[in-house]
N, C-alpha and C positions, 0 to 999 in steps of 0.2 A: 504494499499499500504505499510505504514511504516514496519507493522509487517512482511509482506512478504518479505521485504526486509531485514529484522532482521534475519530471521530464513536461507534465503538464505546465508546471510553472516556467520552465523554459521556453515554451511555446508562447504562454501568454506575455512573457516578459519581450521576447522578440516581436510580438505584434504590438505592443503597446509601447516600443522604444519611441517611435518619432511621434506621439500624442503625449507622453508623460514630460511636463515642466522639468526643467533642471532647477534640483535644491542647490540652495547656496551655502549652506552651513552643514558641514559633516559633523556626524556624534556618534558615537559608539560604546555599547554595553558588552561587557563579557562575564558570564555568569559559569561557575564551578558548582555543579552538584556531586557531592562527594560519594566516590567511592561506587559507580554504577557501570558494569560491565555491557559493551555492547549488546549481547544476547538478551540481557534483561530489558533493556530499553526497547529492544524490537519487538519483545512480545507481550509488555504491559501496556495498557492503552493511557497514550498520553496526547491527548487532542491539542493541547497547547503547540507541544515540540511539533505535532504534525503539522498545525497549521503555518508556524514559522518556516518548517522543511519545506512546504508547499510552496512558499514565496521565494526563497533560495534554495536549499538543498540539504539533505543528510548525508553522510557517509559515517564510514567506520574509519578510526584513527588508530596511533599507536602513541604508547609512552614506552620508557626504561631505556632510550639510546639505541646504541646496535650491539645486540648480544655479543658477548665475549670481545668487545674492543675496548678502547679507551676511554669510550663515551659512556659506556653501558651505566644506566641509573638507577637506583633502586625504585621499584614502584610503590612509592610510599607517598603520602600526601605532600609534604613540605617540599620536596625534591619537584613533584609533579607541578605544585603552583609556580615554583621557581622557573622550571622549564619553561613554562608561559611567560611567564613576567620578562624574562630576560633573553629568551628564544634560543637559549644555548643550553646543552646538557651538563651534568653534573661536575663532569672534569673541569669546568670553568665556572660555574657559579658558584659550587662548592657547598652547595646543600645536599647532604646525603641523609638526613634523617629528621624526625619532628621535634628532636629535643637537641640541645646545646647547637643550634643553626650557628654556623658561623660563615654566611654569604660573603662573597667575595664582591663587594659593590663594586669594582672596576668593570664589571660586565653590567652595562646600564640595563635596568628594567624600563617598561615602558612608560612610567610615570614619569621617571627623570628625563627620558627622551622627549616625550610630551611637554614638560616643563621647559627643558631646554630651548626647544624647538619655539616656544612663545609662551611665556610666562604668565599672559592673560588668558589661557585657555584654563576651564575649571575642570578640576577633578575631583572623581568622590570615590570612596571604598566602604561598602555596606558589608559586615562581615561577622559570623560568628565565632570568630577565632582573631584575639586582638594581635597575634603574631605577625598576621599576614602584613598590617600595616607597619607595626614598630619596628619588624625585625625583617621579613622577607622584603618588603618594599623598601624598608629601611629609611621613612621618612625623617629627616632632620640628620640622617646619618649617611645616607648612601650619595649625598649631593645637598645642593642648597635648594630644596623644593619643599612645599607643603601642600598635603591634600586639601583641598577647599571644603569639601564635606565629607564627615566620618561619621558612621553609626557603626560601634564595634565596642569590644570589651565587657559587653553584658554578662559573659560567663562569670567575669571576676564578681559581679554582684548577687552574692549567694542568698543575700535577705530577699529581694525581690525576685531570684530567680533559684530558689532552694534545689542543689541538686541532689538526683535520685538515681537510684540503679538503672531504671527503665529510659534513664535518656529523655525524661518528657520534660524536663527544662530546656533543652537543646531544641526541641520541636517549636516549644515557645520562643525561644529567641530567634530560629529561623523565622518565624513569623513576624517577629517585631524588626526583624532586619529587612524582611523583604517590604512590609509596610513603610519603612522608613525610605526604602530604594524607590518604591513606586512613587509616593509623595514627593520625594526631592526630585525625581526625574520630570514629574507632572508639573511642579511648581519652578523650578529652578533650571533644567535640563543641563547638567554639566556635559562637559564636552566628553569627557572620559571616564567610565564609571567601571567599578569592578564589585561585583555581588558574590558573597559565597556563603553556602547553605550546607550545613553538616550534617543534619539528621538521618539523610539516606546512608551514611557510611556506618553510623551507630548502629542503626536497624541490621546492617549485615554484618558486622561483627557481632552483633547478639543472636541473629536467628539465621544467618547464612541465606541460601536461597529458600525463600519462604513466603506464605503471604502478607507477614509483617513487612518484609523488606519491600514486596511489590506495592505495599499500600503506601510505604514510605515514599516510593518512587511517584505514585499518582498524587501524593500532596506535593512534591517538590514541582511538578507540572502545574499544579494549580497556582502555585507561588509564582512561578514564572509567569504564569497568564496574568496576575497583578502587575508585573513590571511590563509586560506585553502592550497591556491595556493603557498604561501610562504612556509607552511610547508611541502607540497609536493614535494617542490626544496630542502629542506633541508635534505628529507629523501633518498636522493641518496649518502648521506655521511653515517657513521656507528653512526647514531643516531636513536633512537626510541622514536617517538613522539606520546604524548596521547593529546587529544584536548576534552575540556569537554564545552558545550554550555548550558547554564541553563537561567532561569528567576528568579524574586527577589518575585514577588507575582503575583496573577490572577487580577480580576476586578469583580465589583459587578455584579449580574445577572440582574438588573435591567435595567441599561444604559450602563454598562461597562465603566463609566467615574470615578468611584471612586474605592478605596479600603483601607484596614486599619483592616477590623472585619474578623470574622471568618467562614463566610459563605463558602460552598463548592467551589463555583468557584473563590472565593479571595484567597484560602489557595489551591486549584490545581493548580501545575505548571508541569514543564517538564525537562527531561535531555536528551541530543543528546551528544554521544561519540563515538570515533572511536575505543576505548579500547577493546580489546579481551583477552582471554575469562571473560565474565561476569559471574558474578557468580548469585546463586538464588534470593539475596537480589534485583537485578536489574531486572532479568528475570521473577520473580513470585512474589514478592514483589512489594510495592510502596516505593522506597526509599525518603529520605529526603534531603534536600538542607545541612544539617549539614553531610550528605555522604559523599559529594564531596571533602573535603579537606581528610580525611582518605584515600580515593581512590588515589588520585595524590599523597599522599606521600606514598603509597604501590608502585605504579609506578616508582617513584624516587627511590625507596631503603631506604626511610627514617622511623627511626623509632624515636618518640618524647620520650624525658624522662618521666620515668614511670609517675611521679605526672602529667604531663600534660595529658599524655594517659587516666589515670583514670578519668579525668574530662571530656574529650570530650564525646559528645553525641551521634555523627556520627559512623556508621560502614562501611568499606570500601564494595563495589560493585566489587572490584576484590580480586583475591586470596581466600581461603579457609575462610570460616566461620563456626563458632559453634552455635550461638544464636544470635536471635534479640527479638523486643517486651518485653522487661524485664520489669516488673511491681511487685511492692510491696505493700501489703495492711497489716496494724496494726489492729489486733481484740484483743481486751485485749492485754495481754502480747506474743502474737502469731503472728509471720511474716508469711504471707502467698505470697511466691514467685510462680510466673508464667513466662514464656517465649516460645517462637518458637524455637524448636531444628532443626538444619540443620544436625544433625548427630544421628546416632543409638548406640553410644556408647562412653565410653569416660566420665571423670568426671571434676567438676567445683568446684572453691574455690568460699565460699560466705563470704565476710568481711563485718565489719561495722566501722564507726566512727561516733561519737557524738559532732564532733566539725565541723567549716568550717573555719579554720585557711586559708585554700589555697586562699579564695577571697580576704585577705589583705597580701598575699605575704608567709603566713606561711605553715608549713605542717600539715598534718591530720595524727593521729596514727590510723590504721587501726589494727583491731584484728579479725582473722578468726573466724566464729561462725561454719560452717559446710561445709563437703563436699559432694556433691550430684551428683547424675547420671543422665547427661545431657539430655537423650533419654526421660524423663517422662514429663516433661515439667510444672512440678510444684512441689511444695513441702512447708510443713509446718515446723517451728521451735518455740521452745519457748525461749523466752528472758530469761536470768538469771536476779536475783533480782539484781545483780550490773549493769547489762546492762540497766535494766529498769530503775534503779536509775539515771543513766547517761543521758538518753533520759529525764527523767521527769525533770531533771536539766538544759540542753539545751534548749528541745523543739525541737531539730534537731536530726537526722540520715541520713547518706549517708551508702546506700548498695550499695556495688561493687561485681559484679560475675567477676570472672576470669576464662575464657576457654580456651581450648588449641589454639582456633584460634583466639580468639577475647574476649573483654570485654565489659560490660555494666553498667550504674549506674543509681540508684533512689533516690530520696531525699523523705524522710518522714518529714513533719512539723507537729508540736504538735497543 
């Protein structure tokens, strides 16, 4: 049913493209509904998410980085949120668990990028977990920016929300967070908002694959509905609203109670959005959670600083795209490059750096290795003696490919 709605929406959008007036003010909301694997979302009734997907699209997605490589990332909540926020995996952002988080703020998050682009843009966070704003986004720590609207920290108020083993207080906080998000969007229309709701994950941990968990998903869908209605009211103004709803991880296949590993079900998530037109990375590939921030920034018309963009692991599923699935192998002194091209012509530059000063706030000096034709999807080139000696000395190499519509990066570790 979701796929049918998606293709109908594409046809409708194409037919209406010439009749729809151009909106002038782009705005975006992203929502994380915690811990819902794709197979559960696809079998539980979610009329609001179906309506949104009918306008834009629904796709399965993934978390966890690339299994067995330098960027493999735990399928745990805080790493997942930070994957989205920074468009990087844990080898860069350095958040590996829900506790004792030590984010590497040199990898900019979407709020810092937005505020740096234009400090007059209004930002908002509505969250059932205070750490999202204070630690992961790092307001006041990760850069000189402040979130304009915040509704969070309610879990610290044990008088108003006495804690109980059944996590009913989390449901109550989710409701409050939802209401505050809907009210603020309706009344103030922030340019960029993040809404985080937790209750689904609590029910997953407590009950696994069960009616209790499925009912929590239905409840979350209704909560998204409140925010969606507020957005639809704002759309009567000269505003172009993008909404993205996703989750941070799946669940284990045995009971549905746990997560954190790299099984297919723990890694397989989903994305729902009203955005259109969606490119092939959404419609024909399986995007990752790190692709959401580049897509939102594209919608908002924000280009990160070049050094920030070079480190981003995500690629937008909006707008033109030249390539994805970039990989590099080193055999002897030979670099073997591969990628999936989306174009049949054009060139890309391949650059390398044998330092990682960026992770400590410095800059890396890239040198061009070669220019290549995009359409081939693969290329081999020999390192010079000088390049090999630099790699031998550092034990590290970044390979960056710059194509006309996007770029991608890959690390080699000795």
